[in-house]
N, C-alpha and C positions, 0 to 999 in steps of 0.2 A: 504496501500498500503506499503510497505517498501522500508524507504532510511537508510541512514547513517548518523549521526552525530558524528563527533570528534571520529571517527573511530567505533561507538558501533549499529549495528542497529536496527531499531525501528519501531514499526509497527503505523502509524499516521492512524486517520479520514477523517481529516481537511486537502485539498492542499494549504491552505492557510499559507505562513512561517511566519506572525505572530501569528497565530496557533501554527504552528509548539515547536515556542521558548518559548512561554507560556507554552506548555502542558511540553515541555522538562525541565522547571524551570530557562531559562536562566535567569539571573540577572545583569542588567545592572549597570556598563555601559560594552560593547561587539562590537564590531564587527563581522559583518557575512559576510563568502564566500560563496559560491551558487555554484559547479561543480567549483569553481576554479576563482570565479568571487566575488569581492567585490561588495555586496547590501548595498547601503546607507539606512539609516533607513526610511526616505523617501519614500522606496519602499517598506516597511518589506508587509503592510496591501496589496498592489495588486500584489507581486512576488507569484506566482504560483510553487508547486512543484510537480515534475513527478517522478512515479514509479522508484527507481534503483539509485534518486539523493544523491548528498554527500552536508553536510554543516558542515561547522569549523567552529566553536564558538570561537574568540580569543580573550580574556578580558588583560586589558594592566596590565602591571609587573613593577612596582616601584625600580628604583634600579640605578647604575652609574658607 
């Protein structure tokens, strides 16, 4: 199935969010938005991805 991660089209095999993030190479710490909705880390293993979904990975930025 094809999804979008940070604006990049990606073909995935697993529909489980935690697997998708690992295969994409996401490195903690990060926040995840699925179709514009924040998904807490406690739900990554139980959240499924559907064809055409959009994931945004957001990493903290230091500064002031």
